[in-house]
N, C-alpha and C positions, 0 to 999 in steps of 0.2 A: 414215712414221717414219725419220730419217736413221739408215743401217744402222751409223754409227759411235757411235751414242749409247750411253752406258755403262748395262748392267744389272747389278744385284746378282744377280738371280735365275738359276740356271742350269737349262736344260730337262733333265728326268729321262732323255730318251730319246736326244736328239742331243748332249747336253753341249756345244751351240753356244756358249754363254756362258762356257765355263770360261777361256778365255783373254782374256776382256774385262776382267776386274778389275784386271790389270796390278799396280802396287804397292799397290792397294786390298786385296790379300791380307794385307798386313802387319797385324800385331796392334794393335788399338785396345784401350786400358784406359780405363775409366770408374770412379772411386773416389768414394764419398760418405761424409762425416762422419757416424759412428752416431747422434749427437744428432739431425742434420738429417734423417737417413734415417727417423726417427720421427715426422716432422711432415708435414701435407698438402702444405705448399709443396715440402719437400725431395723428396718421392715424386713429385710433379708434375713437377719438373725431370728428374729421373732417368728416369721412364718416357717423357717426351717425348723426351729426348735419345737414349735406347735406340732408340725408334720410328724416329728420323730415321736414326741410323747403321746400324741393321739394313738399311735400303734401300739402301745404298750399299757399306758394309764387309763382308767375309767372314769375318773373325776378330775377335771382341770377347770381352774379358774384364770382368767386373764385380766391383768390391770391395764386396759388400753384406752388412751384418750379417744373421745367420739370425733367423727366427721374429719378424718384424717385421710386425705386423698393418697392413693396408692400410686408409689413411685417406681415400682419394679414390675417386672413380668411375674406373674403368679399362676399356677396351674389351678388355683381356686378362684371362684367368682365372688364378687361383693361389691357393693357401692362404696365402701369405705375400708379402712385397715381392720376395723373390729368385725365387720361382716365376712371379709375374707378368712380370718383366722377361725371364727366360728363355724362358717360353712365349711371349711376345710375339715376340721375335727369332726363334725357329723357325717361328712362324705367319707372319711377314712373309718370311722366306727359309727354306724348308724345307732348304737345304743350307748354312746357316751354321754356322760353328763358334763356338759362344757357351760361355762358362764362367764360374764363380764362382773367382776368384783374389784372395788377400791382397795381393798387389803388383803392380808394374807392371814387373817386371824384365825381362820379355820382349817388351815393346810398342814399337811403333816410335812411337806418339803416345798420351799420356795425358792426361786430363782430370779435374780434381777438383771436387767440389761440396761447398763448406762450407770450414771452416778446420783442423780437426783431423784430417787424414790423416797417417799416419806416414811417408809417402815424398813425395817431391817429384814434381809432376806438371808437364808442359810447359805445360799451361794450366790456369786455373781460371775457373769461372763462379759468379756470385751474383746476388741480388736484393734490392732494397728498395723494397717497393711496386712501382710500375710501372717502375722503373729497373732495367735489366739491365746486367750488368756482365762483361765478358771481360777477364781479367788474368793477367799472367805470376806474379802473387803470389796466395796464398790470399786470398779475399774472403769476407765474411759472407753469410748467407742469412737475411732477415729473415723470420720465420715466425709471429710473435705474431698476425697477422691475414691475412686471406684477400686482402688488397690485393695481396700479393707474388706471387699466381698469375699476374697479368698479365706482371710483370716476369720472374718465372721461366720463362714460357714463351718469351719473347724471348730470355732467357739461354740456353736449350736451342738455340734457333736459332743463335744466336752460336757456340756450342760445336760444334754439327754442321758449321757452316761452317768453323771452324778446323781441324777434323780432316780435312775434305775438302781444304782447301788446302795444309795441312802435308804429307799424303802426297803431293799432287800437285806439291809443290815451288813452291807460290805463297806469297808474303809474307803474314803475319798480323800485325795490329795490335792492341794493347789497345783495348777499346771501353768506353764508358758511354753507353747510349742508353735513352730513355724510350719505352715502350710505349703511352704516355698521351697525349703531345703529339708524338710522332715526332721529337724533337729530341735533340742529344746533348751531352754534357760540360755546361757551364754553364747551357745553355739546357734540359737535360732537367728535365722536371715529374715528380714523384713520384705524382701523381694520388692517386686515392681510397685511404684507408687499409683502408676495409672495402667489399666489394663484396656487395651484397645480390642475392639470386636475380633473374636477369634475367627481366624481363617487360615486354616493349615492345609488347604487343598481338597483333594479328593480321598475321603476316608471312609475305610472299610470296618463297619462294626459286626463282629460275629459273636452272637449271644446277646439276648435282650432281657436277661435277668435283674436280679437284684442291684448289682454293682453297675451295670450298664444303664439301668433305668435310673439310678442315683446320679451318675456323671451327667445323663441328660437333663435331669432336674436341674443341676447346678448351672450347666451351660445355658439353660433357658433364661435362668434369673441374670446371668451376666451377659448374654447376648452373643451369637455366633452367626458366621457365614459359612462360605465354602459349600461343598458337595458331600453328602453322606449316601452310604448304602448300609443298610441293616438287615442282618440275615439271622432268622429264627422261626422255627416252625412251631414252637411252642405256644400255648394260650395261657393266659392267666387262671390259676387256681386261687382258692379262698386263702390257702396258707401262704401264698406268695405276697399277700398285702400287708404282713406284720414286719417284712424287712425291706421293701422298696419305697422309695420317696414318691413314685409316681402312681404305682397300682391301687386300686381301691376295690372293695367288694362288688362294685356295679361292674367292674371289668370281668370279674368272674362269674357273671350270671347271678348276682343277688337280686332277688325280687323280680325275678323274670326278666332281667336286663340280659342283653346280647353278650355272649362270651366272646372275648376280643383277643386277637393275636397280640403278644407282646412287641413284636416288631412294628406292627401298625400303631399301637400307643405311642411308642417312641418317636416314630416319624411325625407325630403330631406337633412335636416341640423342637425339631430341628429343621432349618431351611433346606430347599433343594434336596430332599430325601427321598430314596426309593426303597421302599421296605419289601423284603422277600419273605414269604409265609412258608418257607422252604428250609430244609437243611443244606449247609454249605456244600457238602459232598454231592449235592444233586443239582447244583446250579453251574453249568458250564461257563455260562458268560462272566459269572463273578470269579471262578477259578482262573481264568485265563486273563482277566483284566490286571493292569499293573496300577495299584494304588499308591498314593504318596504316604499315607499313614494307615497301619492296620491294628485295630483293637482287638485283642483276643480274649473274649469274655466269655467263651463257652470251652467246655472240656470232653463232651461226649462225642462219639463216634470219630475218634482219633483226629479231631479237628487241629490240635496242635501239631502233630506230625505232618499233615498237610500244608500247614501255614509254614513250619519251618523249611520245607523244602523248596518253597516259593522264593525264599531269599529276598523278601520285601526290604526296602531301604530302612525302614523302622517299624518295630512291632512293639506294642506296649500292652502290658495287662496288668490289671489289679485284681486282688483276691480278698476273701475273707476266711479266716480260720476258725476252728471250732473253739478255740479259747480266747475269745475276745480279742482277735488279732486282725488287723487291716495292713496290708501289704500292696507295695507297688513295684512292677518289674518293666526293665527298659532292655531293648533287644536291638541293637545297631550293629550290622556286621562289621567286623574289623575292630570293634571296641568291646563288645559283650559277647557272652555265650548264646547259643540258639534257644529257643524256647523249650525244645525236647530236654536238652541237658539240665536245663534249669529245673523244669518241673520233676524230673527223675530225682532230684535232690529233696523235694518238697512234699513226698508222698503222705507225710503225716498230716497235712493240711487237708480240710474238707472244703471244696471249693463250690459247693452248692448251696449250703446253708451258711447263715449268719447266726450261729448258735453259740450260747455260752451256758456253763454250769453256774447256777445259783446256790447259795447255801441253804435256803429254805426247802422244807420238803412239803408235798402236797399232802393233805390231810389224809390219814389212812394208809398212806404209801412209806415205804423204807428207802426209796430211792430219792436222790436229789432231782430237783426240778430244772430241766433244760428249759431256755428261753431264747426266743427270737429276739436279736438285738438290731434295731433298725440303725443305730448310730454306727455299726461295723460296716454295712454296705454304704451307708451315707459317707464315712470317711474313706473307704477305699475309692468310691466314685469321685470324691473331691480330690484325692491324690491323684487320680488319673486326669481330671480337668485341669489341675494345676500344673501338671508335666505337659499338658498340651500347650499351656500358655508359655511355659518355659521353651517349648520348642519353637514358638511363633516368635519369641523374642531372643531367639538363639543362645539361649542360657541352658539347654539341654545338656550338653556336655561340660559344664562348668563343675560338676561333681563327677569325679571318677568312678564313684560306686555306681551300681546298677539294680541294686536290690535294697528297698527301704520297707522298715516295718513301724507300726505304731501299735503297742500292746496296752489296751485299756484294761487289762487286768492287772498290770504291774503296780505295785506299791511304791516303787523306786522309780527308775528311768523307763519312760514309755518308748522313746525314739531309738531305733538302732539301724544300722545300715552295712552293707557289705559289698564287695566285688566278686562275682561269680565267673567262671571260665567255662568253656567247653571240655568235655572229657577228652582224654588223649586220643581215644580211639573214633572220636566223631568225625564223620564224613558228611555232615549235612550242608555246611557252607561251601558254596561254589568257589572256584577261584576268582580272586579280586577283579581280574580283567573281564571275566564273564559277567559277574555282578554289576560292573560299572557300565557295561554295554547294555544289559538288560534294563537298568533302572535308569539310564541317563535321560529319560524325559519326565522322570518323576520329579516334584518339587524338592525333596529333601535328598536327592542323590549326592549332593556335596558333602553331607555327613560322613560319607565313607572317607576314612583316614588315607 
């Protein structure tokens, strides 16, 4: 781990991180329209952006009406919306200064959710179905149906990114981008109006790190069914907590708490789940089973090569890059390349950390500061969750592309996509007849062209 990497959490014994926050100690303010606060979509946006902000910033105030009943699933506990947000912030960072405040008078940066706040904010976020909006002017939040839960999640990522950039002195631009087709402005698609409970069959998740845990966070808020198998031997470390939407210091042994396996934590938020605290290549029953969907969210121990040779009917994976990049990949035999050929072309990405360089330098240092960016893993996890909904609604092949990127560092176009093919010498894919026979009992075998 780079010693210049930013940490939000301060060690209680050595105080070693107390000077790492720099200007991130400045007050952040989040306000929400009282009407929007009473809706599932509005609460989803508020709790999600609070989750991300609390992993970076040390002083946050929230303008939240009192005594509002919670209308969504939340990983944090509380008797009402105020308690859920404040409790969540303090669990994420036990040393954070979080409070309820009716205005943004003392804030360095403020962000508003909805159109009816009594004061002006620096930035506003909103959503309409799958379209997320970041604007200098107040924008609406469409909450008549749950389709906006997807767009609201991406709006929270855009808002968290804007706060990070603003405090770090990095330019922020208005955005309108779709979490459905991963395109922006006039090309952004609204996506589904209503999202049914996600049920895509028997799903294997390999790797339970930042992207996987963030995907599970979104699915828990949205609601899911089906059967899930999660494989990962790794336990939570303190440095994992600043880039995952699920992990907290208490999962990493903070203040004498029990150190937990990542796969076990994820299993708490998905139904009908089997969690393996072992590596994929060591579990024969997992390797020999035929899954409907495989999510390849690990890259160590040559796991991608193991998966590629299994020729599953659909493999998806999402990653974060070192330079403020979120990325989504699709692999359907007969349409797309295999995961090995894809990853050979992407060696420049760092798949383990959601880090980015910021312009400021630590006091007394000549190097730029690297920072853990929770909105990157959150965005990658959301892209993956959105793709699972596209699979369920049979829209996954509407786009001929199989590689989508959202670049949070770009001052121009954020979204890009492409179509990748296997290398000419690739011999990983089985003949079509064999693939069809092996996968014939899986739910998505019909995707084979």
